[in-house]
C-alpha positions in Angstrom: -115.7 238.9 -133.2 -116.2 236.0 -135.9 -117.6 239.0 -138.6 -114.3 240.1 -138.5 -112.1 237.7 -138.2 -111.2 237.4 -141.7 -110.4 241.0 -141.8 -108.4 240.4 -139.2 -105.6 237.8 -140.6 -105.7 239.0 -144.2 -102.6 240.8 -144.2 -102.8 241.8 -148.5 -103.8 245.1 -148.1 -100.4 246.2 -145.9 -98.9 248.7 -147.3 -94.9 248.7 -147.0 -93.8 250.2 -144.6 -96.1 248.1 -142.5 -95.2 245.0 -144.3 -91.1 246.5 -143.5 -91.9 247.2 -140.0 -93.1 244.1 -139.0 -91.1 241.6 -141.6 -93.5 240.3 -143.5 -91.4 240.2 -146.3 -88.7 238.6 -145.0 -88.4 234.6 -144.9 -86.7 234.7 -141.4 -89.3 237.1 -139.7 -91.8 236.8 -141.3 -94.1 234.0 -139.4 -93.2 235.9 -136.3 -94.0 239.0 -137.7 -97.2 238.1 -139.1 -98.2 236.6 -135.5 -97.0 240.4 -134.1 -99.4 242.2 -136.6 -102.3 240.2 -136.1 -101.9 240.7 -132.4 -101.8 244.2 -132.3 -105.2 243.9 -135.2 -106.9 241.9 -132.4 -106.0 244.1 -129.7 -107.0 247.0 -131.5 -110.8 245.1 -132.3 -111.3 245.0 -128.2 -109.9 240.8 -127.8 -109.4 241.3 -124.1 -106.8 238.4 -124.2 -104.3 237.6 -126.8 -101.3 235.0 -126.9 -98.6 235.6 -129.0 -95.5 233.2 -129.1 -93.0 232.1 -131.1 -92.0 228.3 -131.8 -93.5 225.3 -133.6 -95.2 222.0 -132.4 -91.8 220.3 -132.0 -89.4 220.9 -129.4 -86.6 221.7 -131.9 -88.9 224.2 -133.4 -88.9 226.2 -129.7 -86.8 228.5 -127.7 -86.8 225.5 -125.2 -83.4 223.9 -126.8 -81.6 220.8 -125.1 -78.8 220.2 -127.5 -77.3 223.5 -128.9 -78.6 226.2 -127.1 -76.2 229.1 -128.7 -78.0 227.7 -132.1 -81.5 227.8 -131.1 -81.1 231.0 -129.2 -79.2 232.6 -132.7 -81.8 230.7 -135.0 -85.0 232.3 -132.7 -83.9 235.7 -132.0 -83.0 236.3 -135.7 -86.6 234.9 -136.1 -88.2 237.1 -133.7 -85.9 240.9 -133.2 -87.2 242.8 -135.9 -90.9 242.4 -135.7 -90.7 243.4 -132.2 -87.5 245.6 -132.5 -88.8 247.6 -135.7 -92.3 247.7 -135.4 -92.2 248.5 -131.0 -89.3 250.4 -131.0 -85.7 249.7 -129.5 -86.1 247.6 -126.1 
């Protein structure tokens, strides 16, 4: 896996359709879209366990919002909905 890691995380060669499916060119969805695409690539390489998460390191940057839940959930839904929905179809 170590020899394949650089190839797995290099998303520069993705075609326009894949970039659109994962929201890579949209600032709002690019971070989670990258994570989704890298997860897919890891699974295709045979990695048996991959943890996919959204949000950052601070509590305010995660789904675990305590002060303004509506704004928090709207923000994170907008960051994650397109890459997931476009890449995996409607749920």
